[in-house]
N, C-alpha and C positions, 0 to 999 in steps of 0.2 A: 207610717213608720213601721219598720220590720220588727218582729218580735225577737226575743233573745234566742228562741229555739232555731231561728234561721241563721244565727251567727256562724256556726261551723260550716254550713253550706256556703255561705257568702265568702268566708275566708278561703275555703278549698277552691271554689270557682275562680276567685280573684287570683290565687296563686297559680293555677293552671293557665289562666289567661295571660298573666304577666310573663310566665316562662315562654309561652308560645310567641308572645309579642316580641320579647327580647331576641328569640331565635330568628324571627322574620327580619327584624331590623339589622341584626348582625349579618344576615345573608345578603344585604344590599338590595339594589333596585330589582334584581332578578326575582327576589322573593316578595318584595314590597309591592310591586305592580300588580301581580295576580291577587294578592291579599286585599289590596285596595278595591279591586274590581268586585271581589266577593263582599266586602263591607258595603260597597255602594249598592249592590244588588239587594242584599238583605235589608239594609237601612231603608232603601226605597220601598220595599214591600211593607215594612213596618209603618212608614209614613203613609203609604196608600191605604192600609187597613185602618189606621187611626183617623185619617181625614174622611174616609168613607162613612164613618159614624156621624159626620156632620153633613153628609150628602155631597161632599166635594171630591171630584175626580182628579187624578194626576195623569199627565201624559207620560206614562211609564217608559215607553220606548225611547222618547226623546230625552227623558231624564237619565236613563241608564246609558243609552248610546252617546249622548252628549257628554256624560260624565267620563266614559271611557276615552273619548276623544280628548277631553281636558287632561286626563292623566297622561296620555301620550304626549300632549303638548306641554306637559310639566316636566318631562324628562330632562335632566341636566345636560345631556349631550346636545340637545337642540340649542341651548343657551351658550354652550362652549363654541359651537361651530357657527351659529348665527345670532350673536348677542344683540344685534340691532333690531331683531324681530320680537315684538311683545307676544309671545306664543300663547300665553294663557288668555290674553284679551282677544286674540284671534279666535280661539275656541269659544269664548263667551259670545262673540259677535256671530259666529256661525250658528250657535245654539239659538240665539234670539231670532235670526233670520229664518231658521228652520221652523221654530215654534210659531212665529207670526204667520208664516206661510201655511202651516198646518191648520191653524185656527181659521184663516180666511177660506180654506177649502172644506173644513169639517165643522162648520156651525158657529164659529166665532164665540167660543166659550171662554170669555175673558177671565172668569174665576179659575178655570182649569189652567189657563196660561199663567196667571199671577202666582198661584200656589206651586206650579211646576217650576217657575223661575225661583221662587223662594227656596224650594227643595234643592234646586241646582246650586244655589249659593251656599246653602246650609251644609250639604253633603260633599259633592265632588270638588267644589271650589275650595273648601277648607281642607279637605283631605289631600288635595294635590300638593299642598305645601310640604307634605312629608317627603315627597320625591326630591324636592329642591333642598330641603334641610339636610337630607342624608349625605349630600355631597358638598356642603358648605362648611369650611372653605375647601376641604378635600374629603375623601372617603373615610379617612381615619378620624379626623377631628369632627366630621359631620355626624358620626355616630354619637359622640359625646354631646354635641350641640342638640341633637334630637332627643337626648335623654332629659333635657331641662323641662320641656312641657309634660313629659311623662311623670317625672317626680312631682311636679307642681300639682298635676291633676289627681294623682293617686293620694298624695298627702292631704290635699284639700278634702277629698272624699272621706278619708279615714278620720281626720280631725273633726269635720263637721258631724260625722255620724256619732262618734263617742262623746264629744263635748255636748252635742245637742241632746243626747240621751241622758247625760248626767246632770247638766246644768241648764238645759233649755227651758225657758219660761216665756219670754216675749216672742210672739209670732213675727217672723220676718216679712212674709208676704202671704197673709192668710187667704186671699182670693186666688192666688196662683198655686201655692203649695202649703197647705195647712200644717204639715208636719215639720217644716223648716222653721228654725228659730234664729233670732239675732245672735244669741250666744253660740249656737252651732256654726253660724256663718263666720263669726269672728274667730271661733276656735279653728275652723277649717283654714282660714287665711293665716292665722298664727302658726299652725302646725306646718302648713305648706311653706311659709317663709322660713321657718326654722330648719325644715328638712332641706330646702334648697341651699340655705346658707351653709349648713353643715356639709352637704354633699359637694357643693362647689369649693368649699374651703379645703376639703380633703384632696380633691383632684384639681385644684385651681390651675396647675401648670398646663393642663390640656386645653384650657379655654383661653381664647385670644381676647379676653376682656379684663379690665381692672376690677378691683374689689368693689368699688362703689357701683360700677356697672352691674356686677353680678347681684348685688343687693337690690338694685333697681329692678333687675330681671325677676328676682324672687318675689318682690311685692306685686309687680304688675301681672305676673303669671298667676299668682294666687287669686287676684281679683278677677282675672279673665276666666279662671276655672270656675269660680262661684257664679259668674255671669252665664257661662255656658250651661251650668246645672239649672239655673233659674229659667233660662229660655226654653229648655226642654220640658221643664215642669209646666211652663205656660202653654206649650203645645199640647201636652197631655191633658191639662185642665180644659183647654178649648175643645178638645175632642171627647172629653168625658171618660178617659181611661186612666187606670192606675199605673200600668206599665206599658211600655211601647211594644212589648212582645214577651216571648218566653225563651229567648235564646240561651241564657245562662241561668242555671238553677240558683235561686236565692237572690238574683240580681235583676230579673226582668228581661227586657229586650236588649238588643245590641245598642240601640240609641241611648238606653239608660246607662250604659257603660262608657260610651265615647262622647257624651254630651260636653264634658269639660274640655276634652281634647280638640273638639271642633272649634274652640275659641283660642286655646293655648297654642296650637300649631301655627295658625296665621300670625299671631302676635309674636311668637318666637322668631319667625322668619323676618318680620318687619324690624324687630329689635336687632337681630344679627346684621341685617343689611345696613341699618342706621349706624351701628357702632363699629362695623368693620369696613 
């Protein structure tokens, strides 16, 4: 758990990160695509370095190259012109064929294959939904829709941090993340739900959902944000590291900052498709 002296650095880093993120999302696909490629590259390096501490190698060229292909196959324009083609599943199939073929020729390292596949689903597969969400149902409303997982993830992080520091007593998952508490987890979910409920209530007219649907979104996204945080903590615990890297001062690595988003982005897409 971070000390109080780290709080100003955490707040400043978070503010700069949020402003940059909002600028990228406002700019549309032209800015989002290269940003996702950068996030994929840096996140893959962090995963590689963490897993190396357990003696596990990643097939980095296939992970990054396959991820870029998946991003290209997640562009909304493909779905507009060829809606009958499951483009993302095609990219996944090509990645599997290529990875299997590589292992057959390069030593049949099934551990490397399995962890590379996990990394592929964890990073580019989840991040690719950003491109689809940005244009659902159109470029204007898509920006508002994409704001839902962002509000949920940031509010969950803030609520869990402050409630956990002040009221935290009972450990949530001591074998995975000793610093997380049940009180902090509930506080994160509560703050996220309240933040989303307030946010969607203020700008409800821009969302093509009913009030009950927005409340359901708020609760489910809050839970997904908590799950994403715990999954990344499990990975760090498995690798024996405290942070995934040192990308942001006071916040650790890039994966430490996007762990919740890797679960809230896909869930938001599923909910939007289901309810619209």
